[in-house]
N, C-alpha and C positions, 0 to 999 in steps of 0.2 A: 157780800166783798168777792171779788174776783182777785186773786194772787197769783202773782208770778214769783217763783221761787229758782232761783238761779243757783246751781250747786257746781262747784270746782271739783273735778273728779282725779285731780292729780293727788296721790297717796289715798289711804283709806278712811282717814278722820273726818274728811267733809261729809262722805257718804255715810258714815257712822252715826254722826250728828244728824243730818237729815232723817233717818229713819227713826229717831227717837222723836225729833220735832213734828213730823208731818201729822200725826195724829191731833197734835194739839192746834195745829195750823188750821186742820179741816175744821176745828170747832169755829173758827172764824169765818170760814166762807171756802169758796172753790177753789182748789189749790191745781195750777199746772206746771210742770216741771220742766226746766232747762238746765240738761245735764253737758257741761263743758270740759272736756280735756278727757285723756284716754289712758292713766297710767294708774288705775285703782285694780285691787285684787278682791273687792267687795262689791256683788251686785247690789243695785237699788231696788228693793222689792216694792217699787210702787210704778204706774204707768208713767213714760216719759213722753210729754207733748211735745217736745224741740229738743234735738239733739246735736252736738257739734265735737270736731275733734279739739277745738279751742287750743289752749297753749299749755302745755305738760310739759313737767320736769322729769327727766329720767337720770337713773343713777348706773354708774360704773360697780364693778364688783368688789372695790376696795373702800368704801367709806365716802367716796364723792359723787361729783356730779358728771353725767355724761354729755358735755358741751354739744359733741356733734350730733348725738340723739336728739338734743331738744332744737338745734338748729334745723335740722331734717324736717321737724314738725311744724315750722312757721310756714304758712304760705298767706303772704298778704291779700291778695286778690279774693281769696275765699274768706278771710277774717272781715274783709271789708263788705263783701255781698251779706255775711250774716249780720252784722252790723246793722247794714240797711233793712234787711228782711224781719228781723225779729221784732214781732209787733208789741213792743212795752206799753204802746199807747192805748192798747185795749183793756189794761188792768187797773183797779183802784189803788193796788199796793204792789210794787215790785220789790222783792227780798232778796239781796244778792250775796252769796256767801264767797266772795272774792273772785267773781269771774270778769274779765276784762270786757268779752262782747256785750255783756247785758250793760255793763258800766257805760261802754260808749254809746251803745243805742240809747241810752236814757238821755246821755248829756247831748246827742246830735238831736234828738227829738224834743228836748227840754221837759222831761218826764222824770218828776222825783223818785228817788229810790232811797231804800236804807241797806247799807252794809252792815249786816250780821253776823258775827263769827269773830274767830280768834283774831285774825289780821285787823279788824277794825279797832282792836284794843291798842293797836300801834300808833293812832291818832293821838295819843296821850303821852306828853313827854315823861308823865310819871311811871308809864309801863317799863320794867327793867330793860337794859341794854347792856352789851358787853362792853369792858372797859376800853377797848378798840372799837369805835364805831365804825361802819361801813357805810359812805354817803350813798353810793349806788344802790344799796340793800336799803337804806332807809327811805330813798326815793320811791322805790318800788313798793314797799309795804305801805307807804301814806298815798300813792297815786295811781296804784295800777288798778284799783277798782273804785275809783272817786263815787261819792254818792252825796246824796242831800244832808243825810244824816248818819250815824254810827252807832251800833249798840256792840259792844265789845265782849268777848268772854276771854279769862284768864285764869291762872291758879288763884290769884286773888283780885278784889275788886279794886284796883289802882285809882279807880276815878268814878265819877259820878254816873258815866255811861257804860262802866265794865262790869260783867256779872262773871260768878264763877263759872266752870265748866258744864257742859251738858254732858251726862254719861248716860249709859243704857241703862235701862229699868233693871234688866238682869243683874247688874253690878251693886245698884242700890238694894234689890232685894238679897243680895247673896249673905251667907253666913261662911265669911272666909276662914280656911284652916291652913296649918302649915305643913304640907309632906313631904317637906324636903328637898325639893327640885327647884331649879331656878328656871322662870320663863324668858327666852331670848326672841326678840322682835327688832332685828337690824335690817331694813329693806334695803339699804344702800350696799349690802354685802351678798354675795352669791353663794350657792352651795357648797362648792369645793372650799372656798375661804370659810366659812361659818364653820363645815366638819372640822379642818386643820386648827381653828383656833380655839375650839370649846372641846375638842377630842384630847387636846393636851393637860385637862382637867380630869384626872382618872378617878379621883376619889368625889367626884360631884356628878350630880343628875342633871341635866338639861333637857326642857322642851324647847326645840328650836323652829321658829316659824320662817317659813322660806317661802318665797312666790315661785320659785322653778320646781317647787315639789306637788305632786298630783295625788298621792296617797300617803298616808303615815307609814314610816318605818323607821327600825331600829338600827342605829348606826353606833356600835360601842356603848358608852355612856350617853348618847343622844337619842333622843326620839325627835326625829324630823316631821315636822307636821305643815300641811297646807295652810294658808291663810285661809282661815275659816271662821266666822265669828263666834260658833257654838263653841268649836273645839279651843280658841283662844281664851273666850271668858271662862270655860271651866279651868283651864290651864292658870290663868290670873288668879282665880279665885282661890285656888289651893296650892300656890307656889310658896316658896320661901321668900323670893325678891323677882324684882325683873330688871334685866338688862336690855336697854332699847335706845333710840336715836334721840334726837332732840324734839320730835314732834310734841303734838298737844295733848290730843284725845288719849293716847294710850299711857303716858305718866299721870294724865288726871284721872284715870280708873284707876290705878295703883295706888295714887293718894288716896282717893277714897276708901280703897279697902286696907289702907294702912300698911301696904308693902314696901319694903326697902326697894332703893332704885338707884343703877346706874344709869346714867344719861351721856349718850356719845354722839353728839351733834353730826350730822352731816357736814363736810368740810365745804367750805365755800357758800353754804344755805344761810344767808344771814338771819332769816328768822328763826332757824334752829339755834343760832348762837345766841340769838335773845333770849329763847326759852332757856337754854342752858343758865344764862345769866341768873334768870328768873328763879329756876330750881335751887342754883348755888345758893342764893341768898336765903332760901327755905331750910338749906343745910343739907339738900341731896348731892351725893357725889357725881360730878361732871367730870368727864375724861376729855382730852382734845383728840385723842386717838385710840387704837389698838396697838401696842407696840410691845418689847420685850418687859416691861412693868406692868403690863396689864394683869397677870397672873397674881402678881403681889398685891395690887389693889383690889381684885376679886376676893381673896383670902381675908384682907383687912377689912374689907366691906362687910363681909359675912359676920365676921367676929366683933366688931367694933359699931359701924353704922347703926344709928337709931332707926326706931320705925317712926314716921310721920303720918298722921292720920287726918284726913280733912273730910268736911260733911260738904257733899255737893248735891245732896237730895232735893235742894230747893230752887235748883238753878233755873229749869225750865219756866216754871211759873214765874219767877222774880224778872227775867230776862223778857217774856213775852207779856207780862203785864206792862212794863215799862214802853216796850216797843208800841203796842196797841194803843197805848194811851199816850203819854208825853211824847213819845217817839215820833209817833207818826203825824200828829198835830204840829209839832215843831217842825218836821221834816217840810210839810205842806207851807207853812208859815215863812221858812227860810226861801222857798222857792219862790212865793210872792214877793218877797223883799228883792231878792235877785232882779225879778222880771220889772 
């Protein structure tokens, strides 16, 4: 079987998931990779057959989206040509982790595809949303990477096509401890803002991961660290708790390890607001922003919030069994019905 695996490279979660999935996918056949987007700090440790700048999200330094930077990256003619030239018709299976170009190429050439990943879970109305839904955000989640079939991943199996998260094998195999520091990963904040926020906690120690850091350095009570898979794994495994955005993979790893979590979803990013709603349902502390009350929240979180532990060790095998069994056959059948 020849498989095209399209990976969205906005943020680090899609690439982190891909690196865990690739060895399993290769058991089913030859895998070619299409990497789309350019806003990840992690390298994909695998040969890339096709590469595109795609469509990426960029962040300002204060917890929100950088709309000007996002708009500058949109080039309609380039995108149209890439949709035309991507040879999706050469593959027995097109697996798409939320990439628009691959989705559009499959639609244009009438090739079936499977949207596999976190965003696919939002095809279900059972997947948690915030109390105030955003119609534009809903449309993007459901239509940005349309497919013949969907295999979703989320914190819980909210529907029959949704499975629990893919986490790194190093996290599954880990023996977590508590060494008394807090791990911080807030990619929508920059180095000066992170230092200002967390230097205010004189009596706490933090491992702060930052995309602008090239080498580890100590700044008062903060160990400032580059975004690096090995460094982050070690920090997360041995921390007291995690302060992070409203992403998916990082909170999922913390949940598997049984770490306390504070989630601060990126402003105006609807998917993160949805993730925050799901985490809040599970009893996780979710904040709208970092403001004058943040210090009180952190101290109360350390003293009073409970540890929640989830078992995500079987997620890959369960989701791929469904994908290569029922999922593929259903996708092909649906396409024939439409034709």
